[in-house]
C-alpha positions in Angstrom: -91.4 -18.6 10.2 -91.0 -19.6 13.9 -87.7 -20.6 15.4 -88.9 -24.2 15.7 -90.1 -24.6 12.1 -86.9 -23.0 10.9 -84.8 -25.6 12.9 -86.8 -28.5 11.5 -86.3 -27.3 8.0 -82.6 -27.1 8.5 -82.6 -30.5 10.4 -81.2 -28.8 13.6 -81.8 -30.2 17.1 -83.2 -27.9 19.8 -81.8 -28.4 23.4 -83.1 -27.1 26.6 -81.3 -24.8 28.9 -81.5 -24.4 32.7 -83.9 -21.5 32.1 -87.5 -22.5 31.5 -88.8 -21.3 28.2 -85.3 -20.8 26.7 -83.7 -23.2 24.4 -81.0 -23.3 21.6 -79.4 -25.2 18.8 -75.8 -25.2 17.9 -74.1 -24.1 14.6 -72.6 -26.9 12.7 -69.1 -25.5 12.7 -68.9 -21.9 13.9 -67.7 -21.3 17.4 -68.1 -18.5 19.9 -65.3 -18.7 22.4 -64.6 -22.3 23.2 -68.1 -23.4 22.6 -70.0 -23.8 19.4 -72.1 -20.8 18.4 -75.7 -21.1 19.7 -78.9 -19.8 18.4 -81.3 -18.9 21.3 -85.0 -18.8 21.2 -87.8 -18.2 23.8 -91.2 -19.9 24.2 -94.1 -18.7 26.1 -97.9 -18.5 26.3 -99.9 -15.4 25.1 -103.7 -15.2 24.9 -103.9 -19.0 25.3 -101.5 -19.6 22.3 -97.9 -20.8 22.4 -95.5 -18.2 21.0 -91.9 -18.9 20.0 -89.5 -16.2 18.9 -85.8 -16.2 18.0 -83.4 -14.2 20.1 -80.2 -14.5 18.0 -76.8 -16.0 18.0 -74.5 -15.9 21.1 -71.9 -14.3 18.7 -74.3 -11.4 18.2 -74.7 -8.5 20.5 -78.0 -7.1 22.0 -78.5 -3.6 20.4 -79.8 -2.2 23.6 -76.7 -2.7 25.8 -74.1 -3.9 23.2 -73.4 -7.2 25.1 -73.3 -10.7 23.6 -76.5 -12.7 23.8 -76.4 -15.3 26.7 -79.0 -17.8 28.0 -79.4 -15.5 31.1 -80.1 -12.4 28.9 -82.7 -14.5 26.9 -84.4 -15.5 30.1 -84.5 -11.9 31.3 -86.1 -10.9 28.0 -88.6 -13.7 28.4 -89.5 -12.5 32.0 -90.1 -9.0 30.8 -92.4 -10.0 28.1 -94.4 -12.4 30.3 -94.7 -9.7 33.0 -96.0 -7.2 30.5 -98.6 -9.7 29.3 -99.7 -10.6 32.8 -100.0 -7.0 34.0 -101.3 -5.5 30.8 -99.1 -2.4 31.1 -100.1 0.0 28.4 -97.5 0.5 25.6 -95.3 -2.4 27.0 -94.4 -5.0 24.3 -95.7 -8.5 25.0 -93.8 -10.0 22.0 -90.1 -9.9 21.1 -91.0 -8.7 17.6 -93.0 -5.7 19.2 -90.0 -5.0 21.5 -87.7 -4.9 18.5 -90.1 -2.7 16.5 -90.2 -0.2 19.4 -86.5 -0.2 19.7 -86.1 0.2 16.0 -88.4 3.2 16.0 -86.5 4.6 19.0 -83.2 4.3 17.2 -84.6 5.9 14.1 -85.9 8.7 16.1 -82.5 9.2 17.8 -80.8 9.2 14.5 -83.2 11.7 13.0 -82.7 14.0 16.0 -79.0 13.7 15.7 -79.1 14.6 12.0 -81.4 17.5 12.8 -78.9 18.9 15.4 -76.0 18.4 12.9 -78.0 20.3 10.2 -78.7 23.1 12.6 -75.2 23.4 13.8 -73.8 23.5 10.1 -72.2 26.9 9.7 -72.0 28.7 6.4 -68.3 28.1 6.0 -68.7 24.4 6.8 -71.4 24.0 4.2 -69.5 26.1 1.6 -66.2 24.2 2.0 -67.6 20.6 2.4 -70.8 20.7 0.4 -71.3 23.6 -2.0 -67.8 23.9 -3.4 -67.1 20.2 -4.1 -70.5 19.7 -5.7 -70.4 22.8 -7.9 -66.7 23.0 -8.8 -66.9 20.5 -11.7 -69.7 22.5 -13.2 -68.0 25.9 -13.3 -65.1 27.4 -15.1 -61.7 27.7 -13.4 -62.0 31.4 -13.3 -65.5 31.3 -11.7 -64.3 28.9 -9.1 -61.2 31.1 -8.2 -63.4 34.2 -8.0 -65.9 32.5 -5.5 -63.1 31.1 -3.4 -61.5 34.6 -3.2 -64.8 36.2 -2.2 -65.3 33.4 0.4 -61.8 33.8 1.9 -61.8 37.6 2.0 -65.4 38.5 2.9 -67.9 35.7 3.4 -65.9 33.4 5.8 -64.7 36.3 8.1 -68.1 38.0 8.3 -70.7 35.2 8.2 -68.7 32.1 8.1 -69.3 31.0 11.8 -73.0 31.6 11.7 -75.1 28.4 11.4 -77.1 28.4 8.2 -80.4 28.1 10.0 -79.5 31.3 12.0 -78.3 33.4 9.1 -80.4 36.6 8.9 -81.0 39.7 7.0 -79.1 41.6 9.6 -76.0 39.5 9.1 -76.1 40.1 5.4 -76.6 43.8 5.8 -73.5 43.8 7.8 -71.7 42.0 5.1 -72.9 44.5 2.5 -71.9 47.5 4.7 -68.4 46.1 5.4 -67.7 45.6 1.6 -68.9 48.9 0.6 -67.0 50.7 3.4 -63.9 48.9 2.2 -64.4 50.4 -1.2 -65.5 47.4 -3.1 -67.3 48.0 -6.4 -71.1 47.4 -6.5 -70.5 44.7 -9.0 -68.3 42.8 -6.5 -70.9 43.2 -3.7 -73.5 41.8 -6.0 -71.2 38.9 -6.9 -70.6 38.1 -3.2 -74.3 38.0 -2.6 -74.8 35.7 -5.7 -72.4 33.2 -4.1 -74.5 33.4 -0.8 -77.6 32.8 -2.8 -76.2 29.9 -4.7 -74.9 28.4 -1.5 -78.3 28.7 0.1 -80.1 27.1 -2.8 -77.8 24.1 -2.6 -78.5 24.0 1.2 -82.2 23.9 0.5 -81.8 21.0 -2.0 -79.9 19.1 0.7 -82.6 20.0 3.3 -80.1 21.8 5.6 -82.5 24.8 5.5 -86.1 25.1 4.4 -86.7 28.8 4.3 -86.1 31.3 1.6 -82.6 33.0 1.4 -82.3 36.1 3.6 -80.2 37.7 0.8 -83.5 38.4 -1.0 -84.4 40.9 1.7 -81.2 43.0 1.3 -81.4 45.9 -1.1 -78.1 45.6 -3.1 -76.5 48.6 -4.7 -77.1 49.0 -8.4 -74.2 48.3 -10.7 -73.3 51.6 -12.4 -72.6 51.6 -16.1 -68.8 51.5 -15.8 -67.0 53.6 -18.4 -64.6 51.4 -20.4 -61.0 52.6 -20.4 -59.4 52.3 -23.9 -55.7 52.7 -24.9 -54.8 54.8 -27.9 -52.4 53.2 -30.4 -49.5 55.3 -28.9 -50.4 54.3 -25.3 -50.6 50.7 -26.3 -47.3 50.7 -28.1 -45.6 52.5 -25.1 -47.2 50.0 -22.6 -46.0 47.0 -24.6 -42.5 48.4 -24.9 -42.2 49.0 -21.1 -43.6 45.5 -20.3 -41.1 43.9 -22.6 -38.3 45.6 -20.8 -39.7 44.4 -17.4 -40.8 40.8 -18.3 -40.8 39.0 -21.6 -43.6 36.7 -20.5 -45.8 39.5 -19.1 -45.2 41.3 -22.5 -46.3 38.2 -24.5 -49.4 37.6 -22.3 -50.4 41.3 -22.7 -49.7 41.4 -26.4 -51.8 38.3 -26.9 -54.8 39.9 -24.9 -54.5 43.1 -27.0 -54.3 41.1 -30.2 -57.1 38.7 -29.4 -59.4 40.3 -26.9 -58.7 37.3 -24.6 -59.3 37.5 -20.8 -56.4 36.8 -18.5 -57.9 33.6 -17.3 -58.4 32.4 -20.9 -54.8 33.1 -21.8 -53.4 31.6 -18.5 -55.2 28.3 -19.4 -53.9 28.0 -23.0 -52.0 24.8 -23.8 -50.0 24.3 -26.9 -52.7 22.1 -28.5 -54.8 25.2 -28.5 -52.3 27.0 -30.7 -52.8 25.7 -34.2 -50.0 27.2 -36.3 -51.1 25.6 -39.5 -54.7 26.8 -39.4 -53.5 30.0 -37.6 -56.1 29.8 -34.9 -56.2 30.0 -31.1 -58.9 28.2 -29.1 -59.8 29.6 -25.7 -61.4 26.9 -23.5 -63.3 27.0 -20.3 -64.4 30.6 -21.1 -66.7 32.7 -19.0 -69.6 31.9 -21.3 -68.9 28.2 -20.9 -68.2 27.6 -24.6 -64.9 27.2 -26.4 -64.0 30.1 -28.7 -61.6 29.8 -31.7 -60.3 33.0 -33.4 -57.6 33.7 -36.0 -54.1 34.7 -35.2 -52.8 38.1 -36.4 -49.4 38.0 -38.0 -47.9 39.6 -35.0 -49.2 36.7 -32.7 -48.0 34.1 -35.2 -44.5 35.6 -35.2 -44.4 35.8 -31.5 -45.4 32.2 -31.0 -42.9 31.1 -33.6 -40.2 32.6 -31.4 -41.3 30.6 -28.4 -40.1 27.0 -27.8 -43.2 24.7 -28.3 -43.8 22.5 -25.3 -45.8 19.3 -25.0 -49.4 19.4 -26.6 -50.9 19.2 -23.1 -48.4 21.6 -21.6 -49.2 25.2 -20.6 -48.0 28.0 -23.0 -47.4 30.4 -20.0 -46.3 29.0 -16.6 -45.5 30.4 -13.2 -42.1 29.9 -11.5 -43.1 26.5 -10.3 -44.2 25.4 -13.8 -47.9 25.6 -12.9 -50.8 27.7 -14.1 -50.5 31.4 -13.5 -53.2 32.4 -11.1 -53.2 36.2 -11.3 -51.8 39.1 -13.3 -48.3 40.0 -12.2 -47.9 43.2 -10.0 -45.3 44.3 -12.5 -48.3 45.2 -14.9 -49.7 47.8 -12.5 -46.3 49.1 -11.8 -45.6 49.7 -15.5 -49.0 51.3 -15.9 -48.3 53.7 -13.1 -44.7 54.4 -14.4 -45.9 55.6 -17.8 -48.8 57.6 -16.2 -51.9 55.8 -17.6 -53.6 56.3 -14.4 -52.1 59.6 -13.3 -54.7 61.7 -11.5 -57.4 59.1 -11.9 -59.4 58.6 -8.6 -62.5 56.8 -9.8 -61.8 53.1 -10.1 -64.1 52.9 -13.2 -61.6 55.1 -15.1 -58.4 53.3 -14.0 -56.6 51.1 -16.6 -56.1 47.5 -15.6 -55.1 44.3 -17.5 -58.8 43.8 -18.5 -58.4 47.2 -20.3 -56.3 45.4 -23.0 -59.5 43.4 -23.9 -61.5 46.6 -24.2 -58.8 48.2 -26.2 -58.8 45.3 -28.6 -62.5 45.8 -29.2 -62.0 49.5 -29.8 -59.4 48.9 -32.3 -61.6 46.4 -34.1 -64.4 49.0 -34.2 -61.9 51.5 -35.6 -61.0 49.0 -38.3 -64.6 48.9 -39.4 -65.5 45.6 -37.9 -69.2 45.4 -37.0 -70.4 44.8 -33.5 -71.8 41.3 -34.3 -68.4 40.0 -35.4 -66.8 41.7 -32.4 -69.2 39.8 -30.2 -68.0 36.5 -31.7 -64.4 37.4 -31.3 -64.7 38.5 -27.7 -67.1 35.7 -26.8 -69.8 37.7 -25.2 -72.7 35.7 -23.9 -75.2 38.5 -25.0 -75.1 41.3 -27.5 -75.9 43.8 -24.8 -72.2 43.4 -23.5 -71.0 44.2 -27.0 -73.1 47.3 -27.3 -70.7 49.0 -24.8 -68.5 49.6 -27.7 -71.2 51.2 -29.9 -70.2 54.8 -28.8 -66.7 54.0 -30.3 -68.5 53.0 -33.5 -70.6 56.3 -33.5 -67.4 58.3 -33.1 -65.9 56.5 -36.1 -69.1 57.4 -38.1 -68.7 61.1 -37.0 -65.1 61.0 -38.4 -66.4 59.4 -41.5 -68.9 62.1 -42.1 -66.3 64.7 -41.6 -64.2 62.9 -44.4 -67.3 63.1 -46.6 -67.6 66.8 -45.9 -64.0 67.3 -46.8 -64.4 65.4 -50.1 -67.5 67.5 -51.0 -65.7 70.7 -50.3 -62.6 70.0 -52.3 -62.3 71.9 -55.6 -63.4 70.0 -58.6 -61.0 69.7 -61.5 -61.9 70.8 -64.9 -62.9 74.1 -66.6 -66.2 75.7 -65.8 -66.9 73.6 -62.7 -68.0 75.5 -59.6 -67.0 74.8 -56.1 -69.9 74.4 -53.7 -69.2 75.2 -50.1 -71.4 73.5 -47.5 -72.6 75.9 -44.8 -71.4 74.9 -41.3 
């Protein structure tokens, strides 16, 4: 629709200006300054035909220079278009619509270039903090988020954080690996850090910040050794719990609960009173490592311990830090007590050192000793795969060995009754 047809349709009256080919009509009520707002249009001949195009309202700004439209500016646009038509300059617009289309493409190209430069300047830290973490945090467990943030703060940010994503290379990641290994970090921790890098990169590809495969794939990562699991004997467990109770009642209760349920520290720290069903005698661990809730039955010892504790609001934490919030890490008192009673005396290899997680392993070993099969232990511990539970199979074999010794003892016992002969099994 031309400006003139539009004006006739709306019943508006065009008025001439002092500039040839420039005219306007006024808005019914709106003002711009002291005058009524005016709609400007230009008229000219092109290829023997009259062309009329709307410029815009005087209350609007020219996108090229940001200034308000005036009759003078409209006349200047008209002269440029007529000049391009007369001289046939290649690529020069001869209609306002062409001019605006060219300007629109120019602005789009500028915006695309600006976005490209911003993408290329985006550092690993910037993307991790502002893109990756907010988008993946709702999809992960509290423990996983805490672990990734810790790896980022301690290793990823200091070593590769300031490098633009598009410039991150295999050499940079080799330096990350070397730094972590030289600092004595376990192979599992190194691989976890690289997993975070890969996940961050995948997210960056999805958002088109990078287009190439992750350079972490080119780094040969150390293999995770089959870590030997450190178990407590019954005497060691009793002594540890006794000393913890003398040091901190809450730490004792958390440790006792882990030893009695096989619960991870993060699972126990996240317990609320609604999860403790005293009538059904069950505990429900939520937001577990496997991503599924896990409900287990209380032992009598756990039930008695919980009965001694004042029950808080149903949504309240069972165990709190000094500020009343969630406990974020195991108290340093745990390690001090472990060292005081000599559980790690003379142990240099970190695989053999006893930590809080050893309570979970010890719970599994006690279950095996009680004759519980590995499939039920898997359910109690909440392992995602049976392969993880099979770590305790050697404990089961040791029990079988003891059972066979018991069988031998029974066979070698003298039989009661006259005339019965004792048969000795050769060793």
